[in-house]
C-alpha positions as CSV (number, residue, x, y, z in Angstrom):
1,M,4.3,-15.7,-27.7
2,K,7.0,-17.8,-26.0
3,N,10.3,-16.0,-26.7
4,T,14.0,-16.2,-25.9
5,I,13.4,-15.1,-22.3
6,L,11.9,-18.6,-21.7
7,S,15.1,-20.4,-22.8
8,L,17.2,-18.3,-20.4
9,L,14.8,-18.9,-17.6
10,A,14.5,-22.6,-18.3
11,A,18.3,-22.9,-18.2
12,F,18.3,-21.9,-14.6
13,S,15.5,-24.3,-13.6
14,L,16.5,-26.7,-10.8
15,F,17.6,-29.8,-12.7
16,A,14.4,-29.5,-14.8
17,S,16.0,-29.3,-18.3
18,C,18.0,-32.4,-17.9
19,Q,15.2,-34.7,-16.8
20,S,12.8,-36.4,-19.1
21,Q,9.9,-36.4,-16.6
22,Q,9.5,-33.5,-14.2
23,D,7.5,-33.9,-11.0
24,F,5.8,-30.8,-9.5
25,D,3.4,-30.2,-6.6
26,L,1.7,-27.4,-8.5
27,V,1.9,-26.0,-12.0
28,I,0.7,-22.6,-13.3
29,L,0.2,-22.9,-17.1
30,D,0.3,-20.2,-19.8
31,G,0.2,-17.1,-17.6
32,T,1.3,-13.6,-18.5
33,L,4.2,-13.3,-16.1
34,I,5.3,-9.9,-14.6
35,D,8.2,-11.0,-12.6
36,G,8.8,-8.2,-10.1
37,T,12.0,-6.9,-11.7
38,G,10.4,-4.2,-13.9
39,A,11.0,-6.2,-17.1
40,A,8.3,-6.6,-19.7
41,S,5.7,-9.3,-19.4
42,F,6.1,-12.7,-21.0
43,T,4.2,-15.9,-21.4
44,A,5.4,-18.9,-19.4
45,D,4.6,-21.8,-17.2
46,I,5.7,-22.2,-13.6
47,G,6.5,-25.4,-11.7
48,I,6.4,-25.5,-7.9
49,K,7.9,-28.1,-5.6
50,G,7.4,-27.8,-1.9
51,D,7.6,-24.1,-1.1
52,T,9.9,-23.2,-4.0
53,I,9.6,-22.2,-7.7
54,V,11.7,-24.8,-9.5
55,F,10.8,-24.2,-13.1
56,I,9.9,-21.2,-15.3
57,G,9.7,-22.0,-19.0
58,D,7.6,-24.0,-21.5
59,L,5.9,-27.2,-20.4
60,A,4.0,-27.6,-23.7
61,D,5.4,-31.1,-24.3
62,N,3.6,-32.3,-21.2
63,S,6.7,-34.0,-19.8
64,Y,5.7,-33.5,-16.2
65,T,3.4,-34.8,-13.5
66,T,1.7,-32.6,-10.9
67,D,-0.9,-32.9,-8.1
68,K,-2.6,-29.5,-9.0
69,Q,-2.5,-27.2,-11.9
70,I,-3.9,-23.7,-12.7
71,N,-4.8,-22.6,-16.2
72,A,-3.6,-19.0,-16.1
73,N,-4.3,-18.2,-19.8
74,S,-5.4,-14.6,-20.0
75,Y,-4.3,-14.0,-16.4
76,T,-1.5,-11.9,-15.0
77,V,0.9,-13.9,-12.8
78,S,3.1,-12.0,-10.4
79,P,4.9,-12.3,-7.1
80,G,2.7,-11.7,-4.1
81,F,2.8,-8.1,-3.0
82,I,4.9,-7.1,0.0
83,D,3.7,-4.3,2.3
84,P,6.7,-2.6,4.0
85,H,4.6,-0.5,6.4
86,T,1.7,-2.0,8.3
87,H,0.2,-2.0,11.8
88,A,-0.8,-5.7,11.6
89,M,1.0,-6.8,14.8
90,D,-2.2,-7.2,16.9
91,D,-4.2,-8.7,14.1
92,L,-1.7,-11.4,13.5
93,S,-1.8,-12.3,17.2
94,D,-5.6,-12.5,17.2
95,S,-7.0,-16.0,16.7
96,I,-9.9,-14.6,14.6
97,K,-8.0,-12.0,12.6
98,N,-4.7,-13.9,12.1
99,A,-5.7,-15.0,8.6
100,N,-4.9,-11.4,7.7
101,L,-7.6,-11.5,5.0
102,N,-7.7,-7.7,4.6
103,Y,-4.2,-8.0,3.2
104,L,-4.3,-11.4,1.6
105,L,-7.3,-10.5,-0.6
106,Q,-5.4,-7.4,-1.8
107,G,-2.7,-9.8,-3.1
108,V,-0.4,-9.1,-0.2
109,T,1.5,-12.2,0.9
110,T,4.1,-10.5,3.2
111,V,3.6,-7.7,5.7
112,V,6.2,-5.7,7.7
113,T,5.1,-4.7,11.2
114,G,6.6,-2.6,14.0
115,S,6.3,0.5,11.9
116,D,6.5,4.2,13.1
117,G,8.7,3.2,16.0
118,G,5.9,1.2,17.6
119,S,6.9,-2.5,18.1
120,V,7.1,-5.2,20.7
121,L,10.0,-5.5,23.1
122,Q,10.3,-9.3,22.8
123,I,10.6,-9.7,19.0
124,G,11.8,-13.3,19.1
125,E,8.8,-14.3,21.2
126,K,6.4,-12.6,18.9
127,L,7.9,-14.3,15.8
128,Q,7.7,-17.7,17.6
129,E,4.1,-17.1,18.6
130,W,3.2,-16.5,15.0
131,E,5.0,-19.7,14.0
132,D,3.3,-21.7,16.7
133,N,-0.3,-20.4,16.1
134,G,-0.2,-19.9,12.4
135,I,-0.7,-16.7,10.3
136,G,-2.4,-16.0,7.0
137,T,0.5,-14.1,5.4
138,N,4.2,-13.9,5.9
139,A,5.2,-11.3,8.5
140,A,8.4,-9.5,9.7
141,I,9.1,-7.1,12.5
142,M,11.1,-3.9,12.9
143,V,12.7,-2.8,16.2
144,G,10.6,0.2,17.4
145,H,12.6,3.2,18.7
146,R,9.5,4.8,20.2
147,T,8.7,1.7,22.2
148,I,12.2,1.3,23.5
149,R,12.6,5.0,24.4
150,Q,9.3,5.0,26.3
151,R,10.3,1.8,28.2
152,I,13.7,3.3,29.2
153,M,12.8,6.9,29.6
154,S,9.1,7.1,30.0
155,M,7.7,10.3,28.4
156,R,10.5,12.6,29.4
157,D,11.5,15.4,27.1
158,Q,15.2,15.0,27.8
159,P,18.3,13.5,26.3
160,P,19.2,10.0,27.6
161,T,21.8,9.6,30.2
162,P,24.8,7.4,29.1
163,E,23.3,4.5,31.0
164,E,19.9,5.0,29.3
165,M,21.7,5.2,25.9
166,R,23.5,1.9,26.6
167,N,20.2,0.3,27.5
168,M,18.5,1.4,24.4
169,K,21.4,0.2,22.2
170,T,21.2,-3.2,24.0
171,M,17.5,-3.4,23.2
172,V,18.0,-2.6,19.6
173,E,20.8,-5.2,19.3
174,R,18.7,-7.8,21.0
175,G,15.8,-7.2,18.6
176,M,18.1,-7.4,15.6
177,N,19.6,-10.7,16.9
178,E,16.1,-12.0,17.3
179,G,15.4,-11.4,13.6
180,A,14.2,-7.9,13.2
181,L,14.6,-6.3,9.7
182,G,15.9,-3.0,11.1
183,L,15.1,0.0,13.2
184,S,11.9,2.0,12.8
185,T,11.2,5.4,14.2
186,G,8.2,7.7,14.6
187,L,10.0,11.0,15.2
188,Y,6.7,12.8,14.8
189,Y,5.2,11.1,17.8
190,A,6.1,11.5,21.5
191,P,8.3,10.4,23.1
192,A,10.4,9.8,20.0
193,S,9.8,13.4,19.0
194,F,12.0,14.3,22.1
195,A,15.0,12.4,20.6
196,S,17.9,14.3,19.0
197,T,19.2,13.4,15.6
198,E,22.4,12.1,17.3
199,E,20.4,9.7,19.5
200,V,18.8,8.2,16.4
201,I,22.2,8.0,14.6
202,E,23.7,6.0,17.5
203,L,20.8,3.5,17.6
204,A,20.8,3.2,13.8
205,K,24.5,2.3,13.9
206,V,23.5,-0.7,16.0
207,A,21.0,-1.8,13.4
208,A,23.5,-1.1,10.6
209,A,26.1,-3.3,12.3
210,N,23.6,-6.1,12.2
211,G,22.7,-5.7,8.5
212,G,19.4,-3.8,9.1
213,I,17.6,-0.9,7.5
214,Y,16.5,2.4,9.1
215,D,12.7,3.0,8.4
216,A,11.6,6.5,9.3
217,H,8.4,8.2,10.0
218,I,10.1,11.5,9.6
219,R,10.0,14.2,12.2
220,D,7.8,16.5,10.1
221,E,5.7,15.8,7.0
222,S,4.3,19.4,7.1
223,S,5.4,22.5,9.0
224,Y,4.8,21.3,12.5
225,N,8.3,21.7,13.7
226,I,11.4,21.6,11.5
227,G,9.4,21.3,8.3
228,L,9.1,18.6,5.6
229,L,12.3,19.3,3.7
230,A,14.5,19.6,6.9
231,A,13.0,16.3,8.1
232,I,14.0,14.6,4.9
233,E,17.5,16.1,5.2
234,E,17.7,14.8,8.8
235,T,16.8,11.3,7.5
236,I,19.5,11.5,4.9
237,E,22.0,12.6,7.6
238,I,21.1,9.6,9.7
239,G,21.6,7.3,6.8
240,R,24.9,8.9,5.9
241,K,26.4,9.0,9.4
242,A,25.1,5.6,10.5
243,N,26.1,4.1,7.2
244,I,22.7,2.4,6.9
245,P,20.1,2.2,4.1
246,V,17.1,4.4,4.9
247,N,13.5,4.4,3.9
248,I,11.1,7.3,4.3
249,A,7.8,5.8,5.5
250,H,4.5,6.9,3.7
251,I,6.2,9.9,2.0
252,K,3.8,12.8,1.6
253,C,3.3,16.6,1.5
254,L,0.9,17.0,4.4
255,G,-1.0,20.2,4.7
256,V,-1.4,23.5,2.9
257,D,2.0,24.8,3.9
258,V,3.8,22.1,1.9
259,W,1.5,21.4,-1.0
260,G,3.6,21.3,-4.2
261,A,6.8,20.6,-2.3
262,S,7.1,17.1,-3.8
263,K,9.6,18.1,-6.5
264,T,12.0,19.7,-4.0
265,A,11.7,16.7,-1.8
266,I,12.4,14.4,-4.7
267,D,15.4,16.5,-5.6
268,L,16.8,16.1,-2.0
269,V,16.5,12.3,-2.2
270,T,18.0,11.9,-5.7
271,A,20.9,14.2,-4.7
272,A,21.6,12.0,-1.7
273,Q,21.4,8.9,-3.8
274,A,23.9,10.4,-6.2
275,E,26.4,10.8,-3.4
276,G,26.0,7.2,-2.3
277,V,23.3,7.3,0.4
278,K,20.9,4.3,0.0
279,I,17.5,5.9,0.4
280,T,14.0,4.9,-0.7
281,A,10.4,5.6,0.3
282,D,7.0,4.0,0.5
283,Q,3.6,5.5,-0.1
284,Y,-0.1,4.7,0.2
285,P,-2.4,5.9,-2.6
286,Y,-4.9,8.1,-0.6
287,E,-5.3,11.9,-0.2
288,A,-6.3,11.4,3.4
289,S,-4.0,10.3,6.1
290,G,-5.1,8.5,9.3
291,T,-4.3,9.4,12.8
292,H,-6.0,10.5,16.1
293,L,-7.3,14.0,16.7
294,D,-4.9,14.6,19.6
295,K,-1.9,13.6,17.5
296,A,-3.2,15.8,14.6
297,L,-3.9,18.9,16.7
298,L,-1.8,19.0,19.8
299,P,1.8,20.2,19.9
300,K,4.4,17.7,20.8
301,W,5.3,19.4,24.1
302,A,1.8,18.7,25.3
303,F,2.6,15.0,25.5
304,A,5.6,15.3,27.8
305,D,5.4,13.7,31.2
306,G,2.1,12.0,30.6
307,L,-1.2,12.6,28.8
308,D,-3.2,14.6,31.3
309,F,-4.7,17.1,28.8
310,E,-7.5,18.1,31.1
311,T,-5.1,19.7,33.6
312,K,-3.1,21.3,30.8
313,F,-6.1,22.9,29.2
314,K,-7.2,24.3,32.5
315,D,-3.8,25.6,33.5
316,P,-3.8,29.4,32.8
317,Q,0.0,29.2,32.3
318,V,-0.3,26.9,29.3
319,S,-3.9,26.9,28.1
320,G,-3.6,30.0,25.8
321,R,-0.5,28.7,24.2
322,L,-2.0,25.2,23.8
323,R,-5.2,26.6,22.2
324,A,-3.1,28.7,19.8
325,A,-1.2,25.6,18.8
326,V,-4.4,23.6,18.2
327,A,-5.7,26.5,16.0
328,D,-2.5,26.5,13.9
329,N,-2.4,22.8,13.5
330,M,-6.0,22.7,12.4
331,R,-5.1,25.4,9.8
332,R,-2.1,23.6,8.4
333,R,-4.2,20.4,7.9
334,G,-6.7,22.3,5.8
335,G,-9.3,23.5,8.3
336,P,-12.0,21.8,10.4
337,A,-13.8,20.4,7.4
338,S,-10.7,18.4,6.4
339,L,-10.9,16.3,9.7
340,L,-13.4,13.5,9.4
341,I,-14.1,11.5,12.6
342,V,-14.0,7.9,11.5
343,F,-14.2,6.2,15.0
344,S,-15.2,7.6,18.4
345,K,-16.7,6.3,21.6
346,D,-19.3,9.1,21.0
347,K,-21.2,7.6,18.0
348,T,-23.1,10.8,17.5
349,I,-20.0,12.4,15.9
350,Q,-18.7,9.4,14.0
351,G,-18.9,10.0,10.2
352,K,-18.9,13.8,10.6
353,N,-16.1,16.3,10.1
354,L,-15.0,18.8,12.7
355,A,-16.8,21.7,11.1
356,E,-20.1,19.8,11.1
357,I,-19.6,18.8,14.7
358,A,-18.8,22.4,15.8
359,A,-21.9,23.7,14.0
360,A,-24.1,21.0,15.8
361,W,-22.6,21.9,19.1
362,E,-22.8,25.6,18.4
363,M,-19.2,26.3,19.3
364,D,-15.9,27.3,17.6
365,P,-14.2,24.3,15.8
366,I,-11.1,24.8,18.0
367,D,-13.2,24.4,21.1
368,A,-15.0,21.4,19.6
369,G,-11.7,19.8,18.8
370,I,-10.4,20.3,22.3
371,R,-13.6,18.9,23.7
372,I,-13.2,15.7,21.7
373,I,-9.6,15.4,22.8
374,Q,-10.6,15.8,26.4
375,N,-13.2,13.1,26.1
376,G,-10.7,10.5,24.9
377,S,-9.9,11.8,21.4
378,A,-11.1,10.0,18.2
379,A,-9.7,8.4,15.1
380,V,-9.7,10.8,12.1
381,A,-9.2,10.8,8.4
382,S,-7.3,13.9,7.6
383,Y,-7.7,15.2,4.1
384,N,-4.4,16.9,3.8
385,M,-2.7,15.9,0.5
386,Q,-3.0,16.8,-3.2
387,E,-3.1,14.2,-5.9
388,A,-0.4,16.0,-7.9
389,D,2.1,15.4,-5.1
390,I,0.9,11.8,-4.7
391,Q,1.5,11.1,-8.4
392,N,4.8,12.9,-8.4
393,F,6.1,10.7,-5.6
394,M,4.5,7.6,-7.1
395,Q,6.4,7.9,-10.4
396,Q,9.8,7.7,-8.8
397,D,11.4,4.4,-9.3
398,W,12.5,4.3,-5.6
399,V,9.0,4.7,-4.1
400,M,7.2,1.5,-3.0
401,T,3.6,0.7,-2.4
402,S,2.5,0.5,1.3
403,S,-0.7,0.8,3.2
404,D,0.1,2.2,6.7
405,G,-3.1,0.2,7.4
406,T,-5.0,1.4,10.5
407,N,-8.5,0.7,11.6
408,A,-11.3,2.9,10.2
409,H,-9.2,3.9,7.2
410,P,-9.8,2.2,3.8
411,R,-6.0,1.9,3.1
412,K,-5.9,-1.2,5.4
413,Y,-8.2,-3.0,3.0
414,G,-7.7,-1.4,-0.3
415,S,-4.2,0.2,-0.9
416,F,-2.9,-2.2,-3.5
417,P,-6.1,-2.7,-5.4
418,K,-6.7,1.0,-5.5
419,K,-3.3,1.6,-7.0
420,I,-4.1,-0.9,-9.7
421,R,-7.6,0.4,-10.3
422,Y,-7.1,4.1,-10.1
423,F,-3.4,4.9,-10.7
424,V,-2.7,2.1,-13.3
425,R,-6.0,1.6,-15.1
426,E,-7.7,5.0,-14.8
427,K,-4.9,7.6,-14.5
428,N,-2.1,5.8,-16.3
429,T,0.3,7.1,-13.7
430,L,2.2,3.8,-13.8
431,S,2.3,0.8,-16.0
432,L,1.2,-2.5,-14.4
433,A,4.8,-3.8,-14.5
434,E,6.0,-0.6,-12.7
435,M,3.3,-1.0,-10.1
436,I,4.2,-4.6,-9.5
437,R,7.9,-3.9,-9.2
438,R,7.2,-1.2,-6.7
439,S,5.1,-3.7,-4.7
440,T,7.3,-6.7,-4.9
441,G,10.9,-6.9,-6.0
442,L,11.9,-3.4,-4.9
443,T,10.4,-3.9,-1.5
444,A,12.1,-7.3,-0.9
445,E,15.5,-5.8,-2.0
446,T,15.1,-2.7,0.2
447,F,14.0,-4.5,3.4
448,G,16.3,-7.5,3.0
449,I,13.5,-10.0,2.6
450,R,15.4,-12.9,0.9
451,K,14.1,-15.0,-1.9
452,R,10.8,-13.3,-2.2
453,G,9.4,-10.5,-4.4
454,K,10.4,-12.0,-7.7
455,L,9.3,-14.9,-10.0
456,Q,12.6,-16.6,-10.1
457,V,13.7,-20.2,-9.9
458,G,14.9,-20.9,-6.3
459,H,12.6,-18.2,-4.8
460,F,9.8,-19.0,-2.4
461,A,6.5,-19.6,-4.3
462,D,4.5,-16.5,-3.1
463,I,2.5,-15.9,-6.3
464,I,-0.8,-14.1,-7.2
465,V,-2.9,-14.8,-10.3
466,F,-5.4,-12.1,-11.4
467,K,-6.9,-10.0,-14.2
468,P,-6.1,-6.4,-13.6
469,E,-9.4,-5.2,-14.9
470,E,-11.2,-7.2,-12.3
471,V,-9.2,-6.0,-9.3
472,I,-11.3,-3.6,-7.2
473,D,-11.1,-1.9,-3.8
474,H,-14.5,-1.7,-2.0
475,A,-13.3,0.0,1.1
476,D,-14.1,3.7,1.6
477,F,-14.4,6.1,4.5
478,E,-18.0,5.1,5.1
479,Q,-17.3,1.4,5.0
480,P,-13.5,1.2,5.5
481,D,-13.4,-2.6,6.3
482,Q,-14.8,-3.9,3.0
483,L,-12.6,-6.6,1.5
484,A,-11.0,-6.2,-1.9
485,E,-11.9,-8.5,-4.9
486,G,-10.1,-9.6,-8.0
487,M,-7.4,-12.0,-6.9
488,Q,-8.3,-15.5,-8.4
489,W,-5.5,-17.7,-7.1
490,I,-2.9,-17.0,-4.4
491,I,0.0,-19.4,-3.6
492,L,1.8,-18.8,-0.3
493,N,5.0,-20.7,0.4
494,G,3.9,-23.2,-2.3
495,Q,0.5,-23.7,-0.8
496,L,-2.7,-22.8,-2.5
497,V,-4.6,-20.4,-0.1
498,L,-7.0,-18.8,-2.6
499,A,-8.7,-20.7,-5.5
500,E,-11.1,-19.1,-7.9
501,G,-11.4,-16.2,-5.5
502,K,-12.4,-18.3,-2.6
503,Y,-10.3,-18.4,0.6
504,L,-9.3,-22.0,1.5
505,K,-8.8,-21.3,5.3
506,T,-5.2,-22.2,5.1
507,L,-2.7,-20.4,7.4
508,A,0.4,-20.8,5.2
509,G,2.2,-17.7,6.3
510,R,5.6,-17.7,7.9
511,A,7.4,-15.5,10.5
512,L,10.3,-14.0,8.6
513,R,13.6,-13.2,10.2
514,R,16.4,-11.0,8.8
């Protein structure tokens, strides 16, 4: 039923209420709007002109003209989803993959790349390349601390010299000036793991001075080094001392040592928020993370000064210490059965967990893991989380939806549909309006993505039309690259790119700058 919300929305329509005949390029009629603010749904019509929403209200009197119209009766209409944490950089630069269909068919119209501290050095050039060649979704970039540190300092486990620090600051500032949304770090990964908190604070200050955000793959999501809770405290300290909004990337309780720690982690964040620190988090809806076996099992000191693991495993001075670290890391992740090989140059082990591989090779799982690492490592799905912690984080109003999408993991193809199918429809962990807000408006506000993430007059027309009960994720660990289904219409920057579930082969995405 059309209600008083419509009259308020119509009052803000761009000159629409004062004209007898309204002219639109595209009209969406009679949809159930969930606008990305967290407000209750309402029925309304939307008028689009060019790339912009110019009307939200009641067009029942037919006092308009339009080139195209969508009858959205019985459909949900919402802003396109925004994924704040992806690894889509290379895909967007690939002439075959740049349509970004794995995200678009999830309802994702904007992706943020350069996550976990891994980015490109020439951000302006990359954004321009996307504009010149075309991309299937909107895309933005973060400045990557890990990339910058490796460029300036190689893989040295040392503090930067004053000159090296100046050079890193210059590179952060250049990236921000070229349009980056902020600074991302991957403090779990070498060589960023060698950086002190003070180093990160100084670089974050540069991003803060340029209006950016600090996005953190925290130093420890488990008990690898300083521990999950201390890593969250470190992130809060960086936000406080750099005076910058911070976001904890893919927040989780990884491994047996921290299962059940979500409540304490949440308490740390909410206490920081109460004292004025701007802090949020994002999360993907899977119990298994994705990484490579060497990064899952080797201690960080093993990566210093290069990646010659063969020599290090044979060196009697370090081999015993290294093997002990592998054993402990395997334990904290839940044992060898929790590590599923999802991609390897050795196809005989692909699709098997480390316990099965060790049995087939008739060797200890620790030795089997070391052998795989010495042979070039492998991509793994690491079953290291509990659903209770996942749901606990998910229910916080400051936790966004993300994918952390990587090859051979279904999250790259199914994160947003899975959240609707499983956590909204089946588990009732969130309402649909809550899920949409955490996937649209909250994300746009947090990352400074202007005029997107909400159905509002004057915002860009990034809009998805779907029936929640029809949305389904097909990707799993056996077939991780299966496209999602259920989106019926997608409008991107005012252009129809999906109609009745069919992709129209239109590259309507834009390179987004801060």
